Structures are given as C-alpha cells and as structure tokens.
N, C-alpha and C positions, 0 to 999 in steps of 0.2 A: 318119268321126267319130274324133277322137283318143281315147286311153284316158282322158285326164283328164276329158273332157266326155261320156263314155259314160253311158247310163242306169244307175242303181243298181238292182239286183234287190230285190224285196220281201223284207222281213225276216220269217222264219217264226216268230220267238220274241217279236215285239212284241205288246203287248196289243191294239192296234188296227192290224194290219200294213198294211192298204191305205192308210189315211189318213196314217200316219207316213211310209211309204215314198214315197207320192205327193208329200207335202210336200217331202221332201228332194230328190226328182227335179226338182220344179218350181224349187226354190231353185238347184240346180246348173245346170239348163238356163238359168235367167235370168242367173246369174252368167257362164256361158260366153257367152251372147248379147251381153253388154255388155263382155266381156273383162276381168273383174275378178278371176277366180279366180287366186290366186297373188300378187296385189298386196297388200301389207300396208297400204298407205295409201289404198286406194280406198274409196269410199263406195258401199254397195249402192243399187240403184234401189228405189223403193217396190214393195211386193208386196201382193197381196190379204190382207185381215185374217186369213183362215183358214190361211195358209201362212207358215212362218217364212222369213226372208230372210237373206242373208249380211250380218252386221254390219260396222261400219267400224272396229272397234278393232284390227284386224290379227290375224295368226296368232300362235299361241304353241306352244311345244314342251313336251310332257309325257313324262317317262320314269318308268316304274313297274317295280320289280323283282318277283320272284315273291311275296315276303312282302307287299308292298303290294297284290298282286292276290289275296291270300287263300290262297296256298300257303305255310303256315307250318311245313312239315315237310320232311325230307329226301326228295328224289324219286329213287327207284330203280326203273328199268324192268326187269322180269324176265320170263323166258320167251320163247317164240317170237313173242309179239305183245303185249308190255307197252305200256300206253298211259297217259299223264297228260293230263288236260284242264285247261286254264288259262282261266278265264272273264275277260272284260273287257267293259266297257260304255262307251258314249259318251253324254255329257250331251245333253239335249234341245235345249239352246241352243248346240250346237257342231256343226260340220261337219268331218269328217276330210278333210284335203287330202293327207296323206302318212302312211305307216305302215311300220314295220319291226320285226323281232323279232331281238334279239341272243341267240343260244342258246349258253350255255357248258356244255359237256358232256364226258364221257369214256366210253369203251366198253371192253368186255372184249377182251383179246388173243386169245381163243379164237374170235372170230367170223370166219367165212369171208367175205372181201370180195366174192366173186362172188355170194353168196347173201344177204348181210346189208346193211342200211342203216337209216337213221333217216328216217321220213316225217313231214313237218310239214304240217298242214292248218289252214285257217281256215274255220270254219263248214262243215266237211266238203268243202271245196274244196282240192285239193292245191296247195301253194305252194312246196314244196322237198323234194328227196330228197337226203339227205346220205350219201355213201359212207363206208365204214369201211375204212381202210388199215392194214395190219399195221405200217407204220413209225410210225404215230401212235397205235397202240393203247395204252390205259392212261395216256395223257397228256391234260392239259387241252386242249380244243379250243374254238374260237369260230367261230361262223357268223353272218354278218349276212344276214338273210332279208328282202327287201323284200315288202311286202304290198300288193296292189292295193286301193286305197281303196274300190272298188266292191263289194268283198266284205264291207265292214264295215257292220253295222246297229247298232241300239241295244244289243242284247244279243248277245255274241259269245263264241266259244270257240276257243282254239287247242289242237289235239291234237298231241302229240308221241308217235309210235309207234315202238317198236323192232321191226323185223323181223329176227330173229336166228336163225342156224343155226351149229352148231359142227361138224357132220359132214355128209358127202354121203350117208350111209346113214341107216338108221333112227336116230332120236334121241329122247332123253327131253325132252318139252316143258318140263319144270320143272328142267332141268339147271342147276346152280349157275354154270356158265360163261356163261350167257345173261343178260347184264346191261348196262345203260347208266345212267350217273349224270347227272342234270340239276342243275346248280349253282343255288343260290338267287340268285346275282348275274345270272342271265339276266333280260333286261329288254325291255319293250315300249316303243317310242318312237312317239308320236302327234303329228303336227302338225295343229292344229285351228284353224279360223276360227270366229268367233262368228256365231250366227244370231239374227236379231231375231224374237222371238216376238210373238204378238198380245197385246194388253192384255186379259186375261181372268182373272177371279178363280177360274174353274172349274179352272184349271191348278194352283192352289196345292197344295203348297208350291213348285212350279216357278215361276220359275227360281231362286228364292232358296235352295232346297235341292233337290238332285236325287239320288234314291237310287241312280242309276247311277254316281255319282261316289264312288270309294272313298277319295278324299283327305279331309283334314280340312276341314270346312265353315268358310267364312269369310263371315259375314253382318254387314256394317257397319250400325250404328244411327246415325241422325241425329235430333237433338232440335231442334225449331224454336223452343222456348222454354226457359227455365231449367228444368233437370230437378230438380224437387223430389220429395219422397217419393212422392206419388200417381202422378206421371208415371213414376218409376223402378219403382214396383210394376207398372204396366202393361208396362213394358219387360221386367221380370223374368218376367212371365207368358209373353211372346213368346219370350224367350231360353231359358226352360226347355222350351218346346215344340220349338224348333229343336234343343236338346240331346237331347231324346228321339228326334227324327227322325234326328239324326246318329248316335246310338248309339255303336258302337265307333270311329267315325271321329273323334269329338270335334268341337267347334265353338268358334270364337272370334268376338268381337263388337267390332271396332274402333269407337270412338265419335268422332263429329264433332258439334260444336256449331254448327249453322247453315250448314255448307259441305258440298255434295254431293260424295261420292267418285265415282270411275269404277266401272263395273260395276253390280251390283245392290245395293240397300240397302233397309232398312226405315226409314221416316220417321214420327215422331210429331208431329202438327201439331194446333194449335188455331187459331181465327180470328186470334189475336195473332201467330202464327208469321210470321217473315220470313226466307225462305231464298232467297238470290240465285239467279235463273234458274228458280225453280220457281213456276209459276202454280197457286195452290190453288183447288180447286173450292169452291163454297158449302158451308159446314159447318152443317148443321141439327141435328146430334146425332151419336151414335156411328155410325161408318161405316168402310168399307174401300174402297180404290181401288188400281188398278195403272195407272201412267202411265209414259211414256218418261222416261229420265234425260237431262236436257238436256246433261249433260257426257259422255255416251257413247251413240253411235248405237244400240248393241245392248243397253244397260243398261236395267233396269227399277227402278222405285221402288214399294214397297208402302207406301201411305199408311194409317196408323192414325190416324183422325180423331175429334175430339170437341170440343164447345164448352168442356168443363171437363175437368180431370184424371180425374174420375169417369167421364166419357164415354169417355175413352181406355182406362180399365181395362175398361169394358163391351165396347168394340170388341175389345180384346186377348183377352178371355175368349171372345167369340164366334168370333174367328179360330181360336183354338187348339182349341175344342171342336166347332165346326160349319163348318170350312173347306170341306167338300164341298157345303154348302148355298148358297154364293155363286156368282154367275155374272155375266158382263159386266165392263166396265171399272170400274164403281163400284157399290156397293150399300150402302144404309143398314142399320143393325142395329136391328131393331124387335122388340118383344115377346120379348126374350131373358131367360131365367130361368137364373141360375146353378144348377148342381146342388147337392144338399145336401152338407154337409160330409162329408169322407171319415172312415172309421173307422181306428183304429190297425192298421197292418200290412196294409192292403188295396191297396197299390200294384199297378197292373196287371202290372208285370214281376216282382213278388216271388212266390215260392212261398208260397201262403196259409198262414196259421197256424191256420185253423179247419177245414180239410178237406184231403183228398188232392188232388193236382194231376195231371191226366192229361197225357201227353206231347202229345196232340192239341191241347191249348190252347197249346202252345209252338211247335210246328212242324207241317209238313204230312206226310201219309202218304207222299208221294213222297220227302221227305228222310229218312224212316225206313226206306227200302228200298234194298237193294244187290243186285248180281248179279256173277257171275264168280268166278274163283279168286283174284283179287287185288282184292277189293272195297275201296271207300273206307270210311272210318270214319264210323259214324253218330254225329253230334254233337248233343247237347241242352244248350243253355245254361241254367244255373240261377242265379237271383238270390235268394239266401237272406237273411232278416233277419239283420243283423250281430250281434244280441244273443241269438241262440239259445243256450240253456244246455244243453249236451249232456254235462255232467260226469257220469261214472260210468254213462253209458248204453251200450247195446250198439252203437248207431249209428242212422243214419237209414234207415228201411225203404224199400226200393225194390221195388215189386210189378211184376215184369217178365213181360209176355206177349210171346212171340216165335215166329216161324215160320221154317222153313228147309227146303231140299231135303234129304230124308233121305239118309244115306250108303248106298252100295251094300253096304259091309261095315263092321264096327267099325274105327275108326281114331282118330287124335289130333285130329280136328276139334273146335273149341271156339268158343264165343261169349265173347270176352274183355271184361271190364268194367273200365274205368279211370275215375278221377276226376282230371281234369287229367293230370298225368304219373304218377300213382300207380296201380299195378296193384291191383285189388280182388280179382279172382278170375276163373276160367274155367269156363264151363258146357259140359259135353260135349254134342256133337251126336250123336244116336243114328242108328243105321242102320235101313234099311227091313227089314221082316220078310220073310225069304226065302220063307216059306210063303204070303205074300199076305194080303190083308184078306178072310178068309173067315169065315163065321159059325161054322164048327165049330172054328176055331183060337182057343183062349183067349188066346194070346200075340200075337194080331194087333195091329198098331199102326194106329190110326185116322188116316187122312190127310184133309186138307182137300180140297175139290173141285178146287183148283188143283194138287194133288199135293204140297203142302208138309205138314210135320209141325208142329203147334202145341204149345207147351209153356208152362208157367207156373212161375216160381221167385220166391222172395223172397230178395233180396240185401240185406245190411246194409252200408251205406256208412259207412266210418270217419269219425267226426266231425272228427278232426284234419286230414283231407284236404279237408274241405269249407270253403271260404271264402265270403264274401259273393258273389263272382263265381266260379262254378265251371262246369266243362264236363264233362258225363257223356259218355264216349266208349265206344261199343260196336262192337267189331270182330269180324266173322265171319272165322274162319280155317278154310277148307276145305282139308284135306290133299289135295294133288294125287295123282291116280292115276299113280304113277311107273312108271318102267321104259322101256327102249328099245322102239321100234316099238309103243308103246301110245298111241293117239290120245287126246288130252285134250279132251273136249267141254266147252265153256264154258257149261254148262247148269244151274249151281247158283245159287240165290237165297236171300236172307235178308231178313227184315223184322222190325222192332220194332212191335208193335201200338200204335196211338195210345191204347188204353185202359190202357196201363201207367201206373202212378202212383208218385209220391214223396210222402211224408207226413211233415210236421214238426209236425202239430197236437198231438202229445203232449209237446212241449218247452216249458218256460216261457221267458220273456224276462227275462234278467238278465245284466248285463255290468259289468265293472270299467272305470271311466273315470278319466282320459282315455285314449282309444285312437284315435289318428288313423287307424289302418288301417280302422276301422269307418267313419269319415267319408270317407276317400279312395275306398274301394271300394263303399260303399253309401249315402253321404250321411247317415249316422246321426250324431246323433239327429234331425236335421231331417226326414229322409225317413220317419220313423215315421208321420207323417201325410202322405199323398202330396200333398195340396194345400198343404202347409206352413202349415197353420192354427195351429200352435204354434211358428212360427218368426218371428223378427224380425231384420232386418239393420240394423246400426248403421253408418252412414257418417259421415265428417266433416261438420261443419256446411256447409262449402263443398267438396264432393267435386270432384276434378279428373277428367280423362278416364281416368287410370290407375285411380283408385278405381272409377269406373263400369264400366270394362272388366273389372276383377277381379270385381266384383259380378255382372255379366251372365255371365261365364264360369263362375263357381262355381254360379250357379243353373242354367246349362246342364248342368253335370256332375250336379247333383242330379236334374234332369229325365231325364238318361240313366239314372240308377239306378232311378227310379220309373216312367218311361214316362208321366208325367202332368204337366200344367202347374201352376205354382205359383200357383194362383188366389187363395190367401188369405195370401200372404206380406205382412208389414208391413215398411216401410222407415222408419227414424227417425234422429234425430240423437243425439249424446251427451247433450244436455239432456233427451231424451225417454226415456232408457234406463230410468229408474225406473218409468215408466208401462208398460213392457213386461217387467216382472219375472217374469210368469207364463209367459214363453216361453223357448225355447232361442235363444241369441243368436249370430249370425254377425257379428263385428266386423271391419271392413275399414278400412285406412288405414296411415299410417306413424307412426313414433314422434313426429313433430312435429305432424302434423295431427289425430291421434286422441287426445284427452285421456283417454279411458278406459284407454289403455295405461299412463298414469301413475297414474291413480286406483286401478287394480286391480293395481298392480305387485307387491304382496305376495302376490297369488293366482297370478300368472303364473310359469311356469317360466323366465322371461326377466327380467333386470333390467338396468339401465343403470349403467355405471361411467364417468362422464364422458361423452364423446361416443360411445363404442363400447358396444354391447349385450353382455352376458355371460349365461351360463347360471347359474341359481341352483342352488347345491349344498345338499343336505340336511345337517343337523348330526348329530352323534353322538346327540343326544337323539332326533331324529326317527328315526334308524336303530334305536335301542333300542326306541322305542315301536312301530315297524313290526314288529320281531321279536316283541314280546310279543303284539301283536294279530294277528299272522299275515299282515301285508301283504307278499306275495312280491315280490321284485325280479327283473326279467328280466335274464338274463345274455347274451342274444343280441344286445343293442343296444350300441353303443359307449358307453363311459363319457363323462361330460360333459367331463372334462379333455382328451379327444381332439378336441373340436369347437371350432372357432374361427369367429367371426362378424366379418366386415369392416365397417368404417364407411363404405365408399364407395357404399352404396346398391344394390349389385348382388346382395345376399343377400335372398331372400324367406324369411320365417319363417311356419310354420303351427304354432300352439300351441293346446292344449286344456286347460281347467281348469273347475272347478265355478263356477257363477255366483255372484258375491258378493251378488247381489240376492235369490236364493232357493235354498235347498238342494235338491239333486236335479235342478236345471236345469243345462244345459251351456253353455259358451262355447267357440267356435272362433274364434281370432283369426288373421286373414290380414294379416300385416305386409308390405306391398309398396309399391313405388313405380314410377315410369316405367321404371326400368332393371331391375326385378326381377319385374314382373308376368308376363312371358312365361315366366320360369323356373318360377313356381308353376303356371301353367295348363298348360305343356308337361309338367311332372311328372305332373299328374293325368290327362293324356291319353295318356301313353306307358307301355305295360304294363311295360317293363323298369325304368322309374323308379318307377312307382306302387307296386310291391311293396316299395320301401324306405321308404315313408311309414308309420311306426309310432310307438308310444309317445306321449309327451305333447308332444313338439316335434320338428319337422323343419325343417332348414335346407337351402335349395336355392340353388345358384349355378350357372347354366348347366345342365350335365347332371350336376353333382355333387349328390348327395342324401344327407344324414346325419340320423339320428334318434337321440333321446336320451330318457331318462326323467327326470322332475323334477316337483316339486310334490306335492300331496296326492292320494291315491287316494280316489275315491268310487264309489258303485254306483247303477246305474240299473236299474229293473225290480223284479220281485217273484218270490219263490220260495215254493212250498208250505212250510208250517211245518216238516215233517219234513226236507225237503231243505235248508232254511235251517240247521237245527241241525247236520245232518251236514256241510254244506259249511263252516260256521263253525268247527267243531271240527277239521276236517281241515287247516285252514290254520295252526293255532297249537298246536304241541306243548305249550307252557306252559299254555295255556288248557285243553287236554285233560287235562294232568296235574293242574291245579288242580281241574277238575271231578271227576276220579277221586278226588282227595283229599277233596273236600267230600262226595262220595257215600259214601266209606269212613267218614268221621267221622259222617255222618248214620246210616249203617248200624250203626256201633258204638254210637252213642247210643241208637238204637232197640233194639238187642240188650241193651245195659246196662239200659235201662229195663224191658225185658221180663223179664230175669233178676231184677232187683230186685223186680218185682211178684210173680214166682213165688216168690221167697224169703220175702217177707212172707206170702204165702198159706200156705206150708208152716209158717212159724212160728206163724201164727194157728191152724192146724189142730192143731199139736202142743200148744199151750197149752190148747186146748179139751179135748183128751183128758186132759191132766194134772189138770184140774179134775174 
C-alpha cells in the first residue's frame, strides 16, 4: 500500500475518536479505490449517509503563521529541553492531502553540534531532527519539514524541542547560553480537499461554522424574497449567533439575492421564494433543513423556513437557542417559546455587575494549571461592561486562590499578575518548612494532599489598565535550581483555583458619550441589553447588498461581545425612525441613500461641503462653554484639521452622537458603501486596527484608521448623589470656585445675621438695666 492510501490512525484527542477516524479512513479508502485522490476536478462517488466523502470542489492550499495559530508572543526555547507546542486543527468537512511546516529559527553559538539539535514532532511522532552547525549559529535559518498526512487528526499539536548542551562536562541546566529562537513567520501549509458531510441538523453549527477553523468565518446569506424589516430581523438573529460562535475569529456575511453561492450558505425562504436550482420542501410553518448545494458537490445549505416573516424569526430564534435539539435532514419548529427579556448588563460573556464572577465560569480547571520551570501563561479573558465608572476607586478587586509546589528554600520565585501587557504585581512563592508538617511545630506550613501549598491573596487591578476586552495573565516563575552538576527535576506545578473571583458589583454605570471605543470593543450602548431589546437598526428604504452585509456584520460583532443572539432587535426604515425614538439607533447607509444623515446633520460630527464630506469644528463659543462647565477635551486623538475624507466612496465612517429623537439615547452611524464596507468590518475584527477606533468619529480607508473628537458630549448612566457632586465639581475649576464663593458669601451672611442678632440682644439687655 502506498503512503498516500495508507490507513489513518485513530485520533486520541477527538471527542468521538472511533467514529471520526473511521469516517476519514473510509473516505480515504473509497477515494483511493476509485483513483480520485489528488485530482482536483474529479467528483467523489456516493458514500453511506453516516460517513463524509471527498467533495468535488477541488483541493485548496492554506498557510497559517504562528500568530494565526494562536502563538501571539515571542517564542524563546531555553534550557536543555525547552519546548513549544503549536496547536492546529482540521475542519470536519476537509481532508488533508498534503502538509508541511516551514520553521524559521536561530540558535545559540554556544551549542555543541554533536550533542545538540532541534526535534520536531507532530502528535508526539518524530518528523524531523534539525542539526546545529557552528557556521550557521546565531543566523536566521529556515527548514521545510514535510508532514505525513496520516499523522494529522482533527486536533493536532506540533512540538519544537531544543535539546541543548554547551559543555561535555557537568552543566547548568538553566545556563543562559542554552537558547533557540522560533520566529513568528514560521508557517504551517495544508493542502485540503473538501469532504461531503451528511445532511443532519444534529451537526449544527457544522459545517457552516467549525470551531476547529481559526480563520475568519465566512457565512454567505441568501434571501429568497425581498428582504424587508422582519426578514432582516431574522437574519440578524442568525448573524449575531454566528458572530458569538466565531468569537475572536470574526465573521462576515456576504449577501446574495436569489442566487446560490458555492460552498456553504444560509438561505431564508418562504413559499414565495424562487431560487434557481433549489427545490424547496413543503413549508407548513417555521422549520429548519440542511440540503445539498446544487452548485457545489460538497456544499450545504441551511434553510431557515417559514410561511411568513414572523415564522422566519421564530425559526431563527429556535436555531440560535436550541440548535442541539434538532436532528435529521429537516425538522419543524413546534411549541417554541422565546425566553423572557434580558436584564441590563447580563450578557453571558460579560463580567456580571451584581455578583462576583468565578474563574471556573470562564474557563476550565485544566487551562488554569501549568507545570515545569518554563510554564505557559494562565490566561483568563474578561469582557467588562464598557461604562464601568471607576473614577477615584482603588481598583477592581481580584480574589485570587492559587496553589503551587513549595520551594525547597526561600528564593525569588513569584506568581506574576498582568492585565494585558501591564504588570500589576508579583506574589512571592513560599518555601517548604524544613522542620516538616508536625503537630509540635507551630511554624509548620500546611500542604494540600497533592503536596502543593494553597494561598489566598486580594489583588487590586488598576482601572486604567482594564478595557472592555481585557486579558488577565498569571505567570508562575519558578527560580531554577542553578549551578553546574546540579540536576534540575522538572517537578514543579502551579494552578489558579477556579473559585478565584473578580468583582465589579460595587461600581456604578456612567460614561461620557459619544465614545466609539465602547461600541467597537463592547457593542455599547446596544449590548447593554444582550438581546438588543432596546436597539433599532435604521436601513435605507431600499437597502442594497452592501447595506445588508454591513448590518449583518455589525450584529455579528455585537453577538461576539455579548455571546447571545439579537432576539429582539428591530429593523426599520428612515420613515419609521420616530416610532423607534425610545431605542438606541444603529443607522446604516451612505450619504445618498440614508436621508437621516441629512436630517440630523446638525447633530453629527460630520457635515457635507458640496460633494465631499468634512468634519464639523467646534466654535470658540462652544469651547468657552465647555471650559466653563468642565467638558474635558482629549489630547491623545488627532485634531480634526489633520483628517481628510475622500469623495471616491472608499472611506468608511463610524460616527456617534446623541439621538435627536430623545435625550440620553445614542446613535451610531455607519456610513459605508460597496467599496468601503470591508474597511469598516475589517477594522472591527482586527485587533491592531480596533484599538484606533475612539472618540466621536472614526474614518477608515483600507488599513488606515483615524479617529477624531467632535460634536456635543452627553452622559449615559447614573451616579450616586455624592459621587455625582464630587465628579461634577472636579471637572470644572470655575464651577468649584463659584461654589466656594457662594458658600463663603452664605457663611458670611449667616455670620453677619448671627452677630447682628447678638448685638441686638446685648443692647436690649443694657437698656433694661438702665431702666
């Protein structure tokens, strides 16, 4: 048997290893039997419904660097056996036909070539041993390492290990000359062929979204009828669900009106729908179905069906809330009850505002545990409400319970606490008691049954370091037992207890608006209600595909922030805006198709001068009033005169301002078109660009992002009375001086009146004595 058609071993890490591995083996065996593996234009033979088969769309090549594979930090291998693990996955609807790993690296000039090398394994199977030569030491090196596709399962791991020695005698295992650098440009190349999966709702969200895929999700939407408001509301529910599933990857939703794309797609159909090539099942009410894509042998279509737009919304809600309850190729939605409306700030992914949050609710105990002298960083992702008011507070309390292997003797070992890239503090790791844990020893340290030492500390996280999307990073540093000829046993462990908590329940919710950073990073103010029950989206009267794609993409981003589908979002037209005055508004369109941009021009930080849009500047009167009332101007954003907006339609604009329909409500305007919608969505899904979205307006052109301040400031939320007075006076020196003057005059008046009263009494007493 050739290596190409050899059986593939079972996958030890797959949730259902025997069934998944058997399915792939059957697919590969069938493909080899008919001689189609490697042919990009061949069509697979039919296979049993229970097994995936090779699709006919042809092979594709995918190349992922270390950052895309989740290694977002500098990789430095140290010691005599430093190792880095690089995870990668394979989609359920793909079969790997070829694989290779390009390793870009450098190593220490002190390594002895006869005793040192780099070892590369895939799923613990050796695939390459790279020698170290003195002539190439300290220089960038590149190695192309082929990987036998039979080693690849659904969940995989590439390990790169440095076996390093700098002397032929006794050596220090932690010597500084023992190092190798792995460059972030190292990349994994996979050639994959599509697999045709069975039509089964039980597989949802597969194949439309696969958590194994680390790339940006792309889910085309097809509308069989004119997409009016209720139909778009159903589509928004589904797109926000996919956005929540995609999470850090991001998701886009190309729109097609009646024409099927290749690959997988979601189709919204009613009995009146007419999509060429698609035979619709009988529609008796809300329902779901998975069918083959007639334009792609391996593609699938998820049909969201209903007799009316209201049925479509019911089917969409059932899909997003109870997708695990469906099975088979098709299923009706019966007896479905929508859950009650959400409460403010109760989004599943947010740190709750009414109670402490345990780490165990965010991640697993395994992800909170590390081992070895060079352990990985324990990472806990935190999604905070963007409007937390932390002014003049000590910080956000972190109640930290942790365990570790006690040190043999006192040293510099610590548990280092960081928020994103900001160092918060280091907690010393204590040593074991030399006298042992004896009843007569009052200084004995109590150890856990597993031999670790448990401790508890309260750490205060600085508010300025905490954004809506923050990552708590906890790193155990175990000081190595140094010295030559001293063996280093890699027997140290550390763990963060899942009962550790972070608590933001003591902070009020209050924020100065507009602040586009709150929207871009947390979907605020729309995400305040996780089901978007206080949100309305205003589209042009005749939205085009660019408007619809922007709408679906923005709701996907909000779903990513909340982790909950937009079950109660309302979609309206400009003529219906007045009826939606009690909601926060997301207005989408361009300057020609969206009349609200013209009607509300005096409220927006953007105005038009002829054909080209310009930024509105504040007058000296506005600046004087701002100084008097204490409205602070940020100096970290570019001035408006530094920003230019082109009239060629390639600039996307995101602007925030107070709703002209009701005070205290917010408007976020997304001004885009066919040539600029990708710039907007890409900015919101790219961390390097996302952090530049701030202030009241952001202009995006390709990968250029600029933010400015303009327009009026307003405030959302509520402060306790005392905190409101303190905050108000702290913002305005003139107001504070005026209040001091008024209090001084009032005190003087009271003193004057008291002295006058006392004088009259003395005079009256004196006159009485004279009589």
